[in-house]
N, C-alpha and C positions, 0 to 999 in steps of 0.2 A: 506620518500623522494620519490618524483615522478620522474621517469625517462622519458625523452623525446628523441625520436630517429627521426631524420630527414632523408629524402631521396629525390632523384629527381633532385639534382643539376647537373651541367655539363657545357660543352662548347657549346655555340650556336651562330649562326650568328645574326647580327642585323636584327630585324624584325621577328625573330623566337620566339618559345614558349617553356616554360618548366612548369611542374606541380610539385610543392613540396608537400610532404606529411610529416606529423608528427604524430607519434603514442605515446600515453601516456601509462605508465605502470599500471595506476590506473584509476578508473572511472572519467570521466569528466562531469558527470551530476551535475547540480546545478548551482548557481550563481557564475560564474567565468569568466575570460576573457582569451581567447586564442588568440595568435597573432603571427605575424612574424616581426622580426627586421632584419636589415642588417647593416654590417660594411664594409665600403670600406677602402683600405689601406690608412693609415694616417688620417682617419676620425673617428668621434665618431659613436657609435652605434645609429641607428635611427629607429623609428617605421615605418614599411611599411603598416601594416594593423592589425586591431584586431576585434574581434567579441565576443560580450557579450553572455553568456550562459543564461539558464533560458527561460522565455517566449518571451522576446523581440528580442533577437539575433540582437541587435544594432550593426552596423558595422561602422568602422572608417578607412579611407584610408589617406595616405599621399598625398598631392596634386600632387606630382610628378608621382604617379602611378594611379590616378583616371582615369577610362575609359580604362585601359590596364590590370590591375590585378583584380582578384576576389578571395575573401577569403570565405571559407565555413567550416563548421564543422559537424561531425557526431559523436554524443555521444555514440551511439551504438558501433561504431568502436574505440571510444576513440581517435578520430583523428581530425586534422585540416589541411586544404589544402589551397594552394595558386596557382592559375592558372595564369601564367604570359604570356601575349601576347604582340606583338609588342615590343620586348625587345630592349633596347638601351645599348650602351657601358657603360653609367653612371649607369646602373642597376647592374654592376659588384660589387661583394662583397661576404662576407660570410653571409648566411642567417640563422638566429637563430629562433627556435620555442620557444614560451614563454607561460607558464601557470601561471596566477596570481589568487590565491584564496583569499588572504588577505595580509595585510601588512607584515606578518611574513612567509607567504608561497607563494614564487615567485620562479618558476622553469624555468631552461633554458636547451635546447638541446646542443649538442656538435657543431652544425653548419654544414652547407653544402655549398660548394663553387658554386657559379654561375658566369660564365665568359661569357660576351657577346663581341665577337670579330670576325672580319673577317679574 
């Protein structure tokens, strides 16, 4: 069972920035997908961004965050990061780290709260 621990959430004003980090308890080398999802109150969890491991490091962003958020990963540190700039109130929610190895090995962190408000 892989443990994922997120950090970096908090309260920020509109237009501000936050940098989320997620550290895995085991190696993240190999062909897997690490990503960030978020869930706003009363809404379903949605993909924010994910990044493929291995040689390609293909990246996928939700349309709503393109140009504002940047995902990256560091397999040596067993980590995935989400740099969030130009934050908007609609970015508010609980942000979850995800590691997907295959259909039977899909792990989630406990979540970190991001609140964008003046």
